[in-house]
N, C-alpha and C positions, 0 to 999 in steps of 0.2 A: 457579327453578333450571333445570328441563327448558326453559322457554322460552330463558332465556339460553344453554343450549348448543346450541339449535337454531338461534339466532341466529349463533352461533360457525360452526357448519358451512355455514350459507348464507352467511354473508361468504366463508367459506373457497373455496366452491364458486364464487360469483362471480369471485372473484380468477382462478382455473384455468382458468374456461370463457371468459375472455374479457370479461366485464361488470364486471370489478373497477376498470378505470379510474374511474369514476363513483363507485362507492363509495370508492374510496382517496381521491378529489378532495373528497369530501363530509365524510368524518372518517378521516383516516389513521391516528391514533392506536388507533382501534376495531378498523380492520383489521389492525393489526400485534398488536394484543392477541388478534385472533381467531386468528391464525397460531400466537401463542406458546401459547395454551391448548391447542392440538392437539399441543404438542410434548414429548416426555418428557424427562427429565432429561439422557440420554443425548445426546438430539438438541440440545437446547439449548446443552450444554456443549461439544459439536461444533462448533458455529458459530463458536466463539472463537479457531479456530486456523486458521493458513494453514500449510501444509506444501510442503516440496519433496520430489522423488522422482527415482529414476535411469530412464534410458532414453527413447527417443524414442515408446512406445507406452502404451496402458491397456489392457492384455487382461484378459480375465475371469480371475480368481483372482490377479491381481498385487497386489502391496502396496498401491498406489494405488487400486485399485477396491476391494480390502477396506476400507480407511481411509474411502472414499466411501462404500460400501453399510452396513458393518457398526458404524462410527463416527461418520458424520455430519459429517465436517469442513467447515469453512465457505468453504475454498479452497484452492488451489494456486499457487506461483509456479514459473514455467518458468525455467530456468537452462542455459545453454550448456555450463558446467562440469559439469552432472550429465547429458550427452548428451540432453536434453528435445529439442533440435533442435542440427543443426550447419549451416555455412555451405556447404551443397551445392546444385546446381541445382534440387532439387525440396523445397527448405526450407519453403517457403510452402506447398507442399501437404501435405507432413507436418506442419508446426505446424498447420495449420488442420484437419487431421482428428485431430490428438491432442487439441485443444481440443472439436471435435464428439463424439469418443469420452468424454472427460471429463463433458462436461454430459449426455451421453446417460445415462450410468451415473448421475448425480445426478438424473435425471428419472425413474430407472426403466425406462429402455429399455436394449434391448440394442443397440449399436452395429451398423450395417448391416441391423438387421430392420426392414423397412419394413411389417410387417404391422399393427402399430399405431403411427400417425404421429399421433395425436389428442393433445391435451393429457392429462397424466396425470389420472386421477379421482381425486378426493379421497377419503379413508379415514376414518371415523369414529373409528377406533381406532388411528390412526398420524397421523404429522406430516404436514402439508401439503407438497407439493413446493417446496423451496427451492433456487435455483440456487447454483453455487458461484460465488466469486469466482475468476477466473483471471487472475494478475498476473504482470507483469513489470517487472524492476529498469530504468528508462529515464529517462536523463538528457541524451539527445543527444549526438552525437558518436562518439567511438571504444570499443569493447570494453575491458575487461569492464562498464563502468558502464551502459551501453546494451543489452548482449547484443544486440548487431548482427546483424541475419540478413542474407544474401546476397538480393539482387533486392528487398529494400525500401531506399527512398531513404536514404543516408547522410548526414545532416541535419548541418547545422553543430554545431560545441561552443557549450555556453553562452555561453564567453568569446567566441567570434567573433559570436555574436548582441549581447552586452551592448556590443562595440565600436562597434556601430551607433548606439547611443543612442537608438534607434527601436522603443518598444515595438509598433509595428505589425509590425517584423520577428520579435518574440518571439512575435506572435500568430500570424503566418503560418508559422513553424516549429512552433508546438503544434498548429495546425490539421493539418499534414502528418502529425505523429505520431500525434494521434488518429485520424484517417481511417485509416491504415492498421493501426495496431493493431486498432483496433475491427473492422475489415473481416476480419482473422484468427481474431477472436472473443475478445482478449483484453477483458476489462471491468474491469481495474484496472491502473493504472500507478504505480509506486513510483517517483516523480520529478515535477518536476524537482528540483534542488538549490536550495535558497532560503537557502543560505550566502553569507555575505560575507567575503570575504578582501581586507583593506584593506593589508597588506603580503606579497605574496606571496613566500614563501621554497622556491622550487624544489628544494633539498637538503635540506629537514627533510621526513621521512617520510611526515607528516600533510598535506602541502600539496595541496589540491585541483586545483590547475592550472587547466585549461580546463573543469572542472566547473561552476564557477561563473559570474554573470553579470557580476560585477564586485565593486568595493569600498566603494562608496556606498551607504549604505542606501536612501536615496530610489530611485535607479535600480534597484537591484535588486529593490524592491518593485515597481516600475513593470514591470519586465521578467518577475518571476515571476507576478503577477496578469493580465499579457497572454498569458503561455503557457498557463496555466491554462485562460483563456478560449478561447483557441484550440483547445485538445485538447477541450473540452467540444464547440465548435462543429463541429470536422472528425468527431468522434466521433456527431455529432447526439444529444449526453447519454449514450451508452450507454457511458462510460469513465470510472469513478471515479480522480481524480487526486489523488494524495498527495504534496504535496512533502516534500522531506528536508533536513537532518536537525535536527529541532527541538531543542533552540531556538537551535542555531547552532555549527557544526562549524569555522569558518572561522580560529580560532586553535589548532587541534589540533597537538599534538607529536607525533603518531604515528598509526597507522592502525587502526581498532576490528579489522581482522581479525587484527592480530597483538595488539594489547594495546590496553586503555581508555586513550583518550587525555585528556590533561588541558588545560583551556582556563582562563585567568586572567580570569575575569569575575564580577563581582559581579551581584546582582539587578537593581539600577539600570543597570549598565553594559549587560546584557541587553536591558533595556526599552530603552534610548536607542540602541540600534546591534543586535544581533542578531537581534531578535525582530521588528524592524518589518516585513521581508517578511512574516513568518507572521501579522503582525497584518493586513496588506493582503490575505491571502485567506481570513481569517476574519472576525472581527466587524467589521473595518474595511474591508473590501471595498467597492469602489465601485458594484458592481453584481452582479446574482445568478450572470451568468456565469463571474465570476473568484472566486467562493467553491470553494475547495477541499473535497473530499469526505472526507479524513482529512488527518492529518501522521504521518509517520514519525518515531518518536522515537529519536534517536541514543544509542547508549552512549557517553557522554561524561560526563567527572567534571569540576566548576567548583570552582575555586580561589578563596576567598573569597565565596562564593554569597550569603551573609547578610550581608557585609561588617564584621560586628564582629569577625572573626578572618581575616585575609588568608590565613593558614597552614593553615585548614581546608577540606578539599575535599569536597564530596559523593561518595557512592558514583554510580556509574553511573547517569546522570539517569532512564534508562530503568527502572530496577530500584530506585529512590529513593522510598520512600512517606512521606517527608517534604518532599523537594525538589520533586518533580514536581506534588504536588497545588497547591504555591504558585502553579507557572507556569499549570497548567491552571484556576487559579482566577483568573488576569488577566481583566479584562473582555471584551476582544475575543476571547479561547479560550474562557472558560466561557460566554457566549450562544451562539458558534456550536457548542460540544459540546452544550449543552443542546437545540439545534435539530437535532441529528443527526448532527453531524460526528464522524468516528470517529478514535480514538486507536490507533496501531498500532506497535508495537514493531519495531526494527530486528531483522534476524535473531539470536535468541539461540542459534545454533550458531557465532557468529563465534568467532575465537581470543582476544580481547579479553573475552568473557566467560567463556570457559573458563578463562582465566588470571587472572580477578579471583577467580574461586572456589577455584582451586587453581593456584598460580605453577607447579607441576611439569607441570600438563596431564594428570594419570593420573586425576583423579575428576572426573566430571561430573554434579553432583547436579541432574538435569533437573526434577525436582518441584519443589525450591527455587527453581531459575531461573525456570520459568514462574510459579509462585505467586507471585515477587516481582514479578514484571512485571505481574502482573494486579492486584495489591494496590497497585501505585505508581499505577494510575490507566489501563494500556492496556486498550482494548476488544478487541484483536483481537493475539494472539500470534504472532508470524511463526517458526515452528519451522524456520529454514532449516538442513540438515545437521544435523540434532539428535541428537546421541547420541555415546557414548564413541568408538564408531567409527561413523560414520554409514553408509558402504557396507555394513556387517553388522548395526548393531542398530538404524537409523533407527526402523523401522516399531515395533519392539517398545518403543522408547523412547516415542515418540509415543502409542501405546497404553497404554501404563503412565500416562502423565500426563495423558491424557484420562480414564482410570478413576480416578485420584486425585482429579480435580476433581470426577467424577460422585458419590464418596465424600463429599467437603468440601459439595456442594451438598445432600445427603441429611440431612447432620447439624448444619450449620451455617446457621442463617436469614438471618443476616447476608450470608455468602458468598453464599447464595442469592439474596439480592435484589441484590446487585453483578452476578450473572451474568445475571440477567433484564433488568436495565436494560442492560447491553451488548449482549444479543442483540436487544433491541428495537432500538437503534441499528443495528445490523448488518443486520436485515431491513430497515426501513424505508429503509437505502441502498440494498439490493438492489431494493427495490420502487420507489425513483427511478429506477433503472436501467432498468426496463422498464415503464413508464408505469403503475405502481400495480398489476400482476399478472404472477403468474408463470404463463407459458405456454410450454413447452417449443419450440412451434415460433417463439418470437420469440426465445429466449435461444440454443439451439443455431444456431451460424453455418452459413452456407450454403458448400458444398462448391465453390460456383462463384468464390468471393471471389478466390482467389489469380491466376485467368485475367482477371480484370477490374480488379485492382491497376495502377496506372501509376506510372512514376518522376516524382518532383516535382523534376527538375532546377531548374527556374525558381525554387525555394525556395533552394537553393544560391548562385544565381547573384544574386540580389537580395540576400542577406546579405551576399555578398563585395563586392557593387557599392556597397553604402551604409556598410560597415565603416570604422572611422577607427582607426588604431592610433597613439599617441603614445607615442614613446620619448624619454625622459631620457638624454643622453649624459653620462656622468661627466666631471667637469672633471679636467683634468690638474694635477699637483702646480705651483702657482705660475700657472696660467693666470688670466686676468682675465675671461676669456669665461665 
C-alpha cells in the first residue's frame, strides 16, 4: 500500500515538473488515477461545475476567487452580459489579463507576484494542481451567440459558411476562431451549432437563423466536422471544442432562454436526421482532428421520442434520466464518451429550466436541478447565472450545490462512483489540452498575446467570394412559370 502511495506521488510530481508527457503517453489512465487519488471529495466534486460570475476582474477575496480557492470549481464561462468583458478598445488586453488572473489563482499563485513563477509544487496531503476550463459561448457571427469582442476578427455566420458548400471554408473559419480564442487564453469553446434547420421559420421564436450551417444532414455534418478540425488546428490542440445543441434544436418552437422548447421527433427520426452531425464529430469522425472534445446538451423536450405514443413528450433531455441515457447509449456516442468525450449541460440557469420547475418563476430548486442534470448523464454542469436572483445569490447557490453534492458523495457509494467516473473524464480532457502534464507556465496565457493578434480579414473575403445563395421566388397566382 505504501509503495502504491509513493507511486501516485511520483506520477503527480512528473506531471507537474515537466516530465509528465512521457508518463501520460505510456499510461494515461494511471496518470489520471494518480491525480484523482490525491483529491478530496470536495476537490473532486468541484471539478463537475462550470460557473459564471460578474465583473471584469478576479481580485483577491472576490466571489469567483473564493469559488476557485475554497470550492475547487472546474471552470468558468465568460459572458459579455455579465460584464466580464466589454467591446472597448482595450478589451483584448483586459480579457487576456482576466484569464491570466483566473488561471493563476487556480495554480495557487497570486496574480502579478513573480516571486515564484515555477510550477506549483505537489503536496502529499492536497490535490495536485488542475487548471480551469475557461470557456466562451462561440458560434461565429454576431453577438450574443458568439460573445463578439472588439478587435477580434468578426467571422462569418455559420449560414454564410454553409452557403459556400465547401468544408474547406468551414475549416478556415474554425482555424481563425481557434487561433484567436486560444491566444487570449480560452481553452473551452461552447460551439459551434451542429443543429439542422430544414425549413427555416424566421417568425418562430426558436428559429436559429444564421447560427446553423444549413438544412441537409450530410452537408451540415461535413461543415461541423471541418469547423471542429480547424479550431483544433488553429489552437494547436489547446482548445476543447464542444458542438451544440445535442441531440438537435433545429425544429424548436421557442427559445430555451424563455421556455423549454418542444421538438416533434422520434428517436428514429433523430438518428436519421438531427444526430448525424453529432455522429460525425464523435464515433463516426473520419479523423482524430475532427473529433469533438465534448457535446453541449440542449434543454429540449421531444414529442413522440419513443415512437409508441406521439403525444408523450420527454422532460428536457438534459435533465431526463430515462431519455438522455438512451441517446448516450447509441454506438457513435457511447464509444466516444467511453474514450473521454465530455457531456456538458447547457446553462442550468436559463429561463426555460426555471419555468419547467416553477411556471411562475418564484422558486428555483437549484439542488434538484443540478442533481437531475448529473443523474441524467452530464459530466459537467454549466451553472450559468445560477440562483433565484443570480446577481445577488449566485455564489451562495453554487456553494450550497457543491456542498450538497459532497454530502451525497460521502453517503452514497453509487453517487460517488458516478462522480469519480466524470472527474476522470474531465482530468483526462484537461491533460490532453496540455500535453499530458499540468504546468502553470504552459497553462497561464502570455500577456503579450493581444499585441501579436492579427485580423483575419482574408477569411471573410474567402467565404464571401465562395458563398452561393439560392433563392426560390414564389409563384404568382395563375403563373405558369
